[in-house]
C-alpha positions in Angstrom: -80.2 -91.3 52.5 -83.2 -90.8 50.8 -83.5 -89.9 47.1 -85.8 -86.6 48.0 -83.2 -85.6 50.4 -80.3 -86.0 47.9 -82.3 -83.7 45.4 -83.0 -81.0 48.1 -79.5 -80.9 48.7 -78.5 -81.0 45.0 -80.9 -78.3 44.3 -79.7 -75.9 47.5 -76.0 -76.3 45.8 -77.0 -75.6 42.4 -78.5 -72.2 43.7 -75.5 -71.5 46.1 -73.2 -72.0 42.8 -75.6 -69.8 40.9 -75.6 -67.2 43.2 -71.6 -67.3 43.4 -71.7 -66.9 39.9 -74.1 -64.1 39.6 -71.9 -62.3 42.2 -68.8 -62.2 40.1 -70.7 -60.6 37.6 -71.4 -57.8 39.6 -68.9 -54.8 40.4 -69.5 -52.7 43.9 -68.6 -49.2 43.8 -69.4 -46.0 45.5 -70.6 -43.1 43.6 -69.8 -39.4 43.8 -70.2 -36.0 42.3 -67.4 -33.7 41.3 -68.6 -30.6 39.6 -71.8 -31.9 37.3 -70.6 -35.1 36.7 -70.7 -38.8 38.8 -67.8 -40.9 39.1 -67.4 -44.2 41.1 -64.5 -46.4 42.9 -64.7 -50.0 43.7 -66.2 -49.9 47.1 -63.3 -52.1 48.6 -60.7 -49.4 47.9 -62.5 -47.0 50.5 -60.9 -47.1 53.7 -63.5 -44.1 55.1 -65.9 -41.4 54.3 -65.8 -38.8 56.6 -67.3 -35.3 57.1 -64.7 -32.2 56.4 -62.6 -31.2 59.5 -59.4 -29.2 59.4 -56.2 -29.9 57.9 -52.6 -28.1 57.5 -51.7 -26.6 54.6 -48.3 -27.8 52.8 -46.1 -25.5 50.9 -44.5 -26.2 47.5 -47.1 -28.9 46.4 -49.6 -28.8 43.3 -52.6 -26.7 43.8 -54.9 -29.7 44.1 -52.9 -30.7 47.0 -54.6 -28.5 49.6 -53.0 -30.1 52.5 -52.5 -33.1 55.1 -54.5 -34.5 57.9 -53.9 -36.7 60.9 -56.1 -39.8 60.9 -55.2 -42.1 64.0 -51.7 -41.1 63.6 -50.8 -41.5 60.1 -50.5 -38.3 58.1 -52.7 -38.1 55.0 -52.5 -36.1 51.8 -55.8 -34.4 50.8 -56.8 -33.9 47.4 -59.3 -31.7 46.0 -60.6 -33.5 43.2 -62.4 -30.2 41.4 -58.9 -28.7 41.1 -57.3 -32.3 40.2 -59.9 -32.1 37.6 -59.3 -28.6 36.4 -62.5 -27.6 37.8 -63.3 -24.2 39.2 -62.8 -24.3 43.6 -66.2 -24.6 45.7 -66.4 -23.6 49.0 -67.1 -26.6 51.0 -71.0 -27.0 52.5 -72.9 -29.9 54.4 -72.8 -32.1 51.4 -68.7 -32.1 51.1 -67.2 -35.5 52.2 -63.4 -36.7 52.6 -63.0 -39.9 51.0 -59.8 -41.9 52.1 -58.6 -44.4 49.4 -56.1 -46.9 49.9 -54.1 -49.1 47.5 -51.5 -51.3 49.3 -49.6 -48.6 50.9 -50.6 -45.8 49.2 -53.2 -43.7 51.2 -55.0 -40.3 50.2 -58.3 -38.2 51.1 -60.1 -36.6 48.6 -62.4 -33.9 48.6 -65.5 -34.6 46.7 -68.8 -32.4 46.3 -71.3 -35.0 47.3 -71.8 -38.7 47.8 -74.6 -40.3 45.8 -74.9 -44.0 46.7 -73.2 -47.6 46.6 -73.6 -48.8 43.1 -74.0 -52.6 41.7 -73.0 -52.8 38.0 -72.7 -55.9 36.2 -69.6 -56.2 34.4 -71.2 -56.5 31.1 -72.4 -53.1 31.6 -69.1 -51.6 31.9 -67.2 -50.4 28.8 -63.7 -49.4 28.1 -62.4 -45.8 28.6 -63.2 -43.7 25.6 -60.7 -43.5 22.7 -60.2 -40.0 23.2 -58.4 -40.7 26.6 -54.7 -42.2 26.6 -55.0 -45.4 28.0 -51.9 -45.4 29.9 -52.3 -41.8 31.4 -55.8 -41.8 32.3 -57.7 -41.9 35.3 -60.7 -43.5 34.0 -60.8 -47.4 34.4 -64.2 -47.8 32.5 -67.8 -46.5 31.7 -70.4 -47.8 33.6 -73.7 -47.9 32.1 -77.1 -47.5 34.0 -80.6 -47.7 32.8 -80.9 -43.7 33.5 -76.9 -42.3 33.2 -73.6 -43.1 32.7 -71.0 -43.6 35.5 -67.2 -42.9 35.1 -65.2 -45.3 36.6 -61.9 -44.0 37.8 -58.5 -46.1 38.7 -57.5 -45.8 42.2 -54.1 -46.5 41.7 -54.0 -43.4 39.3 -56.0 -41.1 41.8 -53.2 -42.1 44.4 -50.0 -42.1 42.3 -47.8 -39.2 43.7 -46.7 -36.5 41.2 -45.8 -34.0 44.2 
């Protein structure tokens, strides 16, 4: 193999390794709005994002569990994040979406006010949950800083935790 060819192969593998290192430094999230705040969850925790459709109410559950729905044979609880976050209820509109999240065997659908976008944030731009939050009980994984805004990153495992 010629020296020139060896140099080209070496440069290509260096670029690939750099690309992998940079990819590991970035967290991919999906952003959404509840009330006036923007939140995000890791993109890999999302099973589906769908437009609202009818669900069945269930008695004797917390108010934020508005019912259950059938998705391909699985009965999934539907949680209104506005109510879970102690905000006033809001009538669903054309921007309302259901986000189905999964963590292992735990699955639930969440009603959000509006989907924003896919977000890529460097790990170095994600800070810890605020000191005001009890670290074990909080749903906040961290706070992502972008040039023009701050996004609260939620713990999917905590969102899916059943207390009903």
